[in-house]
MARGU-662905 format. One record per residue (C-alpha): y, z, x. Coordinates in steps of 0.001 Angstrom, whole numbers, plus 500000, padded with zeros to 6 digits. Layout:
residues N
YZX...
end
This chain:
residues 289
499853499901499901502940498919502504505380498513500221506248501595499596507574502492502929510402500466502218513443501893500794514974505505501041516994506150497484515900509141495252515586508700491588517178512323490387517877513370486998517928516927487316519431519454484855521008523220485367518412525857485509518826529734485734516594532630485746517350535618483759516539539062484612512690538750483348511913535718486189512113533192483811513310529905484615515862528673481564516916524979481494520671524214480679521715520781479303525463521147480212527986518970477997529467516124479964532971515635480015533629512678477675531634515149474983533744518192475366536758515711475384535804514696471915535011518084470563537764519878471632540247517088470092538438517777466848538934521210467157542610520754468138542932518368464946541320521587463085543910523918464550546831521694463925545884521626460298545183525245460200549189525884461894550031523204459307549048525128456596550154528971457553553790526686457562553435525767454372552639529028452944555581530915454589557849528176453620556660528801449774556812532700450563560568532037451835561262529398448739560232532291446627562222535126448526565584532813448434565193531983444650564550535802443610568088536299445484566931538066448404568173537211452028566178535357454493565314538696457113565220537000460552563460539283462560560987539141459357560391534602459804560139535930463480556891537913463050555422535559460406555978532848462793554551534604465502551421536101463714550931532231462288550430530915465977548420534370467115546216533130464009545962530047464376545434529599468159543507533015468765542212534795466028540314531685463884539084530466467338537877533799468693536404534914464882534403531621464628532923530936468076531800534791467539530275534423463640528575531268465019527650532229468481529827529262470363529557527217467785532979525193466339533326522288463741533884519977467199530892521394468616528804520825466222529465517286465518528391516105468946526007518979469077526940521155471721527411525097471757529328527825474516526462529658475898527195532303478940526527530951482233522542532891482305522217530922479248522628533792476395524689533962473342528443534550473511530048537729472267533467538889471214534684539321474673533503535601475622535283534287472361538177536595472841538762535390476641538537532011476026540985531903472769543155533388475152542898530944477855543173528258475118546843529039474984547205527899478620544406525441478359545874523722475031548604524592473681551133525532476402549974522181479025548691519821475941545091519666476868546066518674480494544908522130482540541676521731480277541183518295481105541677518407485019540148521292485492537017519870483369537155516208486114537327518807489086534728521434488194531177521069489235529995522005485322532827520698483412534434524269482756537656525185481363539469527912482676538752529614480065534741529062480627535378530231484174537254533892483232534852534515480531531718533420482650530145530752479843529372527127479887528838524310476932525029523291477021523987520538474731521577521773471812521113518910470269517109517574471010517579514096472411515273511587470838511863510908473355511707507620474253508606505198473032506785504369476341503555501700476531501693503179479636498617501575480321497185500364483555497748496920484790494573495192484770494402494756488718493843498941488874491451498979486033488609499485488430490423502201490549491807504024487525488039505424486870487616507161490171491678507846490778492186511443491357495507512532490357494856515995489072497248517321491707500143515289490666503224517857490541504653517873486956507922516784488571506703513938490285505276512762487208508779513302485164510047511343488176507561508590487035508626508665484025512277508802484265512137505473486033509838503752483456512340504567480631514957502776482534513165500440484055514778497656481810518223498516482424518155498395486422517980495395488818515227493778490213516520495710493788517069498801492417513492498586490634511882498407493887513709500449495977513347503003493002509931502777492783508773502475496519511194506133496594508767507725494437505734505842494797506166507703498372506641511069496899503134510277494517501081508844497434500235512171499098498036513685495515496599510449494600492786509932496392491763506981496842495404504603497207495306500979496211496250498449498142499090497607495324502907497307494626505136499875494187505571499474490298501673498608489238500775502254491160503232504200489426502291502425486057498730503255486879499577506754487652501226507675484953498758505949482571495605507751483918497394511287483886498627510774479678495106509627478937493094512595480849495376515110479912495309514047476013491370514011476695491128517550477947493330518514475265491121517238472574487843518438474581489887521654474357490908521833470354486926520463469411485478523733471497488074525866469560487053524260466438483369524700467294483985528179468408485887529069465048483357530189463081481881532361465010485204534282465820486384534683462336482933535843460963482512539205459400479792541444461437476723542165460168477636540109456846479706542578456403481520540614452552485211539610453094487653541195450511490469539078450956
end
């Protein structure tokens, strides 16, 4: 398999992961810059609607007060305006994020959620800090501070996320691609005796990622990626076939899929066969429901 010795570019599609206190690794699919920008725009529109509604309410109250012959108290008017601004920019966003565990209308539409850096659900403290810093990120700078911070931060965090210790993740499940895996005809005889049981899950994942985007790659990129992944897979496959890298990867993926499915099928048949013995009551004791 000499063609696997060429090329050195690797296909890397890694997600962020954190290790919680129980030594369990959690995968966090962080949101992209465009997704966050769209969700923030929607939330800003909602905030604007709330502010307009509060302004109309204050205007209506002043109109009734004027018709009743009462003079407008400048101090009271200033207090109402400040209360409306605080309500629209801090109280409402913090309350919504606390009650929905990091969701909002914009994030719900885009399939996003705010979580702690360790993957846990946020609380009132996180939501309040994010809402308070939202004045800097969105109100005072018209969104410029959040846009610049999101572009510069490797995890697309705004200032509120940095100080609150939160991150925006994708929670909407991606649709699984439909793959047609089959062993190439010239490798079927080799596949009958090939050993791929030692192939790590990470390498298998890279093969599937390569096959999923195969049609979108130009021929040169296909060859280099196939050769790179093939060199990674070679130590775990025996014996090695004399073929090109793409056929080799397709055969390995199909063999692994078929054998894992067959193993699960045998396990299910064994469980189904011993189920009556496990669930049967001893010594002919009657089943009373």
